[in-house]
Chimera marker file (.cmm) of the C-alpha trace (Angstrom):
<marker_set name="trace">
<marker id="1" x="-2.204" y="-86.322" z="-10.962" r="1" g="1" b="0" radius="0.5"/>
<marker id="2" x="0.707" y="-86.093" z="-13.358" r="1" g="1" b="0" radius="0.5"/>
<marker id="3" x="0.238" y="-85.897" z="-17.075" r="1" g="1" b="0" radius="0.5"/>
<marker id="4" x="2.845" y="-86.756" z="-19.668" r="1" g="1" b="0" radius="0.5"/>
<marker id="5" x="4.029" y="-83.140" z="-19.499" r="1" g="1" b="0" radius="0.5"/>
<marker id="6" x="4.654" y="-83.410" z="-15.750" r="1" g="1" b="0" radius="0.5"/>
<marker id="7" x="6.117" y="-86.929" z="-15.783" r="1" g="1" b="0" radius="0.5"/>
<marker id="8" x="8.366" y="-86.555" z="-18.819" r="1" g="1" b="0" radius="0.5"/>
<marker id="9" x="11.990" y="-85.696" z="-18.648" r="1" g="1" b="0" radius="0.5"/>
<marker id="10" x="13.524" y="-83.626" z="-21.428" r="1" g="1" b="0" radius="0.5"/>
<marker id="11" x="12.990" y="-85.396" z="-24.725" r="1" g="1" b="0" radius="0.5"/>
<marker id="12" x="11.079" y="-88.369" z="-23.282" r="1" g="1" b="0" radius="0.5"/>
<marker id="13" x="8.397" y="-89.896" z="-25.462" r="1" g="1" b="0" radius="0.5"/>
<marker id="14" x="5.233" y="-91.520" z="-24.090" r="1" g="1" b="0" radius="0.5"/>
<marker id="15" x="6.892" y="-94.914" z="-24.644" r="1" g="1" b="0" radius="0.5"/>
<marker id="16" x="10.022" y="-93.797" z="-22.751" r="1" g="1" b="0" radius="0.5"/>
<marker id="17" x="7.811" y="-92.911" z="-19.791" r="1" g="1" b="0" radius="0.5"/>
<marker id="18" x="6.010" y="-96.272" z="-19.855" r="1" g="1" b="0" radius="0.5"/>
<marker id="19" x="9.292" y="-98.187" z="-20.107" r="1" g="1" b="0" radius="0.5"/>
<marker id="20" x="10.736" y="-96.232" z="-17.168" r="1" g="1" b="0" radius="0.5"/>
<marker id="21" x="7.524" y="-96.689" z="-15.164" r="1" g="1" b="0" radius="0.5"/>
<marker id="22" x="7.445" y="-100.425" z="-15.772" r="1" g="1" b="0" radius="0.5"/>
<marker id="23" x="11.187" y="-100.809" z="-15.059" r="1" g="1" b="0" radius="0.5"/>
<marker id="24" x="10.679" y="-99.192" z="-11.669" r="1" g="1" b="0" radius="0.5"/>
<marker id="25" x="8.187" y="-101.915" z="-10.761" r="1" g="1" b="0" radius="0.5"/>
<marker id="26" x="5.084" y="-99.780" z="-11.075" r="1" g="1" b="0" radius="0.5"/>
<marker id="27" x="2.063" y="-100.587" z="-13.231" r="1" g="1" b="0" radius="0.5"/>
<marker id="28" x="0.396" y="-98.816" z="-16.148" r="1" g="1" b="0" radius="0.5"/>
<marker id="29" x="-3.088" y="-99.455" z="-17.542" r="1" g="1" b="0" radius="0.5"/>
<marker id="30" x="-4.783" y="-98.248" z="-20.738" r="1" g="1" b="0" radius="0.5"/>
<marker id="31" x="-7.566" y="-95.944" z="-19.571" r="1" g="1" b="0" radius="0.5"/>
<marker id="32" x="-9.007" y="-94.882" z="-22.899" r="1" g="1" b="0" radius="0.5"/>
<marker id="33" x="-8.562" y="-95.027" z="-26.631" r="1" g="1" b="0" radius="0.5"/>
<marker id="34" x="-9.947" y="-93.136" z="-29.601" r="1" g="1" b="0" radius="0.5"/>
<marker id="35" x="-8.818" y="-93.115" z="-33.203" r="1" g="1" b="0" radius="0.5"/>
<marker id="36" x="-6.409" y="-90.273" z="-32.460" r="1" g="1" b="0" radius="0.5"/>
<marker id="37" x="-5.531" y="-90.589" z="-28.775" r="1" g="1" b="0" radius="0.5"/>
<marker id="38" x="-4.464" y="-93.218" z="-26.238" r="1" g="1" b="0" radius="0.5"/>
<marker id="39" x="-4.537" y="-92.443" z="-22.509" r="1" g="1" b="0" radius="0.5"/>
<marker id="40" x="-2.522" y="-94.653" z="-20.183" r="1" g="1" b="0" radius="0.5"/>
<marker id="41" x="-2.840" y="-94.352" z="-16.403" r="1" g="1" b="0" radius="0.5"/>
<marker id="42" x="0.279" y="-94.672" z="-14.260" r="1" g="1" b="0" radius="0.5"/>
<marker id="43" x="-0.459" y="-96.638" z="-11.088" r="1" g="1" b="0" radius="0.5"/>
<marker id="44" x="1.379" y="-97.425" z="-7.894" r="1" g="1" b="0" radius="0.5"/>
<marker id="45" x="3.135" y="-100.796" z="-7.619" r="1" g="1" b="0" radius="0.5"/>
<marker id="46" x="0.165" y="-102.272" z="-5.764" r="1" g="1" b="0" radius="0.5"/>
<marker id="47" x="-2.225" y="-101.005" z="-8.494" r="1" g="1" b="0" radius="0.5"/>
<marker id="48" x="-4.383" y="-99.200" z="-5.920" r="1" g="1" b="0" radius="0.5"/>
<marker id="49" x="-3.825" y="-95.593" z="-6.935" r="1" g="1" b="0" radius="0.5"/>
<marker id="50" x="-3.542" y="-93.713" z="-10.214" r="1" g="1" b="0" radius="0.5"/>
<marker id="51" x="-0.736" y="-91.188" z="-9.774" r="1" g="1" b="0" radius="0.5"/>
<marker id="52" x="-0.425" y="-89.881" z="-13.310" r="1" g="1" b="0" radius="0.5"/>
<marker id="53" x="-1.227" y="-90.467" z="-16.949" r="1" g="1" b="0" radius="0.5"/>
<marker id="54" x="0.444" y="-90.516" z="-20.338" r="1" g="1" b="0" radius="0.5"/>
<marker id="55" x="-1.362" y="-89.397" z="-23.468" r="1" g="1" b="0" radius="0.5"/>
<marker id="56" x="-0.109" y="-90.192" z="-26.947" r="1" g="1" b="0" radius="0.5"/>
<marker id="57" x="-1.274" y="-91.117" z="-30.397" r="1" g="1" b="0" radius="0.5"/>
<marker id="58" x="-1.896" y="-94.686" z="-31.524" r="1" g="1" b="0" radius="0.5"/>
<marker id="59" x="1.138" y="-94.295" z="-33.811" r="1" g="1" b="0" radius="0.5"/>
<marker id="60" x="3.317" y="-93.476" z="-30.785" r="1" g="1" b="0" radius="0.5"/>
<marker id="61" x="1.999" y="-96.132" z="-28.418" r="1" g="1" b="0" radius="0.5"/>
<marker id="62" x="0.465" y="-99.107" z="-30.258" r="1" g="1" b="0" radius="0.5"/>
<marker id="63" x="3.784" y="-100.784" z="-31.080" r="1" g="1" b="0" radius="0.5"/>
<marker id="64" x="4.838" y="-100.774" z="-27.443" r="1" g="1" b="0" radius="0.5"/>
<marker id="65" x="1.425" y="-101.650" z="-26.045" r="1" g="1" b="0" radius="0.5"/>
<marker id="66" x="1.257" y="-104.613" z="-28.440" r="1" g="1" b="0" radius="0.5"/>
<marker id="67" x="-2.421" y="-105.179" z="-27.682" r="1" g="1" b="0" radius="0.5"/>
<marker id="68" x="-1.899" y="-105.205" z="-23.910" r="1" g="1" b="0" radius="0.5"/>
<marker id="69" x="-4.299" y="-103.354" z="-21.629" r="1" g="1" b="0" radius="0.5"/>
<marker id="70" x="-1.756" y="-103.112" z="-18.805" r="1" g="1" b="0" radius="0.5"/>
<marker id="71" x="1.867" y="-103.766" z="-17.906" r="1" g="1" b="0" radius="0.5"/>
<marker id="72" x="0.915" y="-106.948" z="-16.062" r="1" g="1" b="0" radius="0.5"/>
<marker id="73" x="0.273" y="-108.722" z="-19.400" r="1" g="1" b="0" radius="0.5"/>
<marker id="74" x="3.225" y="-110.550" z="-20.929" r="1" g="1" b="0" radius="0.5"/>
<marker id="75" x="5.174" y="-108.846" z="-23.695" r="1" g="1" b="0" radius="0.5"/>
<marker id="76" x="5.925" y="-110.891" z="-26.749" r="1" g="1" b="0" radius="0.5"/>
<marker id="77" x="9.501" y="-109.696" z="-27.269" r="1" g="1" b="0" radius="0.5"/>
<link id1="1" id2="2" r="1" g="1" b="0" radius="0.2"/>
<link id1="2" id2="3" r="1" g="1" b="0" radius="0.2"/>
<link id1="3" id2="4" r="1" g="1" b="0" radius="0.2"/>
<link id1="4" id2="5" r="1" g="1" b="0" radius="0.2"/>
<link id1="5" id2="6" r="1" g="1" b="0" radius="0.2"/>
<link id1="6" id2="7" r="1" g="1" b="0" radius="0.2"/>
<link id1="7" id2="8" r="1" g="1" b="0" radius="0.2"/>
<link id1="8" id2="9" r="1" g="1" b="0" radius="0.2"/>
<link id1="9" id2="10" r="1" g="1" b="0" radius="0.2"/>
<link id1="10" id2="11" r="1" g="1" b="0" radius="0.2"/>
<link id1="11" id2="12" r="1" g="1" b="0" radius="0.2"/>
<link id1="12" id2="13" r="1" g="1" b="0" radius="0.2"/>
<link id1="13" id2="14" r="1" g="1" b="0" radius="0.2"/>
<link id1="14" id2="15" r="1" g="1" b="0" radius="0.2"/>
<link id1="15" id2="16" r="1" g="1" b="0" radius="0.2"/>
<link id1="16" id2="17" r="1" g="1" b="0" radius="0.2"/>
<link id1="17" id2="18" r="1" g="1" b="0" radius="0.2"/>
<link id1="18" id2="19" r="1" g="1" b="0" radius="0.2"/>
<link id1="19" id2="20" r="1" g="1" b="0" radius="0.2"/>
<link id1="20" id2="21" r="1" g="1" b="0" radius="0.2"/>
<link id1="21" id2="22" r="1" g="1" b="0" radius="0.2"/>
<link id1="22" id2="23" r="1" g="1" b="0" radius="0.2"/>
<link id1="23" id2="24" r="1" g="1" b="0" radius="0.2"/>
<link id1="24" id2="25" r="1" g="1" b="0" radius="0.2"/>
<link id1="25" id2="26" r="1" g="1" b="0" radius="0.2"/>
<link id1="26" id2="27" r="1" g="1" b="0" radius="0.2"/>
<link id1="27" id2="28" r="1" g="1" b="0" radius="0.2"/>
<link id1="28" id2="29" r="1" g="1" b="0" radius="0.2"/>
<link id1="29" id2="30" r="1" g="1" b="0" radius="0.2"/>
<link id1="30" id2="31" r="1" g="1" b="0" radius="0.2"/>
<link id1="31" id2="32" r="1" g="1" b="0" radius="0.2"/>
<link id1="32" id2="33" r="1" g="1" b="0" radius="0.2"/>
<link id1="33" id2="34" r="1" g="1" b="0" radius="0.2"/>
<link id1="34" id2="35" r="1" g="1" b="0" radius="0.2"/>
<link id1="35" id2="36" r="1" g="1" b="0" radius="0.2"/>
<link id1="36" id2="37" r="1" g="1" b="0" radius="0.2"/>
<link id1="37" id2="38" r="1" g="1" b="0" radius="0.2"/>
<link id1="38" id2="39" r="1" g="1" b="0" radius="0.2"/>
<link id1="39" id2="40" r="1" g="1" b="0" radius="0.2"/>
<link id1="40" id2="41" r="1" g="1" b="0" radius="0.2"/>
<link id1="41" id2="42" r="1" g="1" b="0" radius="0.2"/>
<link id1="42" id2="43" r="1" g="1" b="0" radius="0.2"/>
<link id1="43" id2="44" r="1" g="1" b="0" radius="0.2"/>
<link id1="44" id2="45" r="1" g="1" b="0" radius="0.2"/>
<link id1="45" id2="46" r="1" g="1" b="0" radius="0.2"/>
<link id1="46" id2="47" r="1" g="1" b="0" radius="0.2"/>
<link id1="47" id2="48" r="1" g="1" b="0" radius="0.2"/>
<link id1="48" id2="49" r="1" g="1" b="0" radius="0.2"/>
<link id1="49" id2="50" r="1" g="1" b="0" radius="0.2"/>
<link id1="50" id2="51" r="1" g="1" b="0" radius="0.2"/>
<link id1="51" id2="52" r="1" g="1" b="0" radius="0.2"/>
<link id1="52" id2="53" r="1" g="1" b="0" radius="0.2"/>
<link id1="53" id2="54" r="1" g="1" b="0" radius="0.2"/>
<link id1="54" id2="55" r="1" g="1" b="0" radius="0.2"/>
<link id1="55" id2="56" r="1" g="1" b="0" radius="0.2"/>
<link id1="56" id2="57" r="1" g="1" b="0" radius="0.2"/>
<link id1="57" id2="58" r="1" g="1" b="0" radius="0.2"/>
<link id1="58" id2="59" r="1" g="1" b="0" radius="0.2"/>
<link id1="59" id2="60" r="1" g="1" b="0" radius="0.2"/>
<link id1="60" id2="61" r="1" g="1" b="0" radius="0.2"/>
<link id1="61" id2="62" r="1" g="1" b="0" radius="0.2"/>
<link id1="62" id2="63" r="1" g="1" b="0" radius="0.2"/>
<link id1="63" id2="64" r="1" g="1" b="0" radius="0.2"/>
<link id1="64" id2="65" r="1" g="1" b="0" radius="0.2"/>
<link id1="65" id2="66" r="1" g="1" b="0" radius="0.2"/>
<link id1="66" id2="67" r="1" g="1" b="0" radius="0.2"/>
<link id1="67" id2="68" r="1" g="1" b="0" radius="0.2"/>
<link id1="68" id2="69" r="1" g="1" b="0" radius="0.2"/>
<link id1="69" id2="70" r="1" g="1" b="0" radius="0.2"/>
<link id1="70" id2="71" r="1" g="1" b="0" radius="0.2"/>
<link id1="71" id2="72" r="1" g="1" b="0" radius="0.2"/>
<link id1="72" id2="73" r="1" g="1" b="0" radius="0.2"/>
<link id1="73" id2="74" r="1" g="1" b="0" radius="0.2"/>
<link id1="74" id2="75" r="1" g="1" b="0" radius="0.2"/>
<link id1="75" id2="76" r="1" g="1" b="0" radius="0.2"/>
<link id1="76" id2="77" r="1" g="1" b="0" radius="0.2"/>
</marker_set>
């Protein structure tokens, strides 16, 4: 399984990775959240397999996640 360190290109933020993942037609899903950490699983397009994960802080990810639990939910922008 990839982590943000494995999946990230040079200088990519957790949000950059999620945007790229979603743009490629794949799905992400929030797997866990604490006050200091958000873990987002990266899934295949058919949502059957977790192939990686992104970990960031709420400050890094909450604006992009916008209350969504996965990339299937509609974005408000």
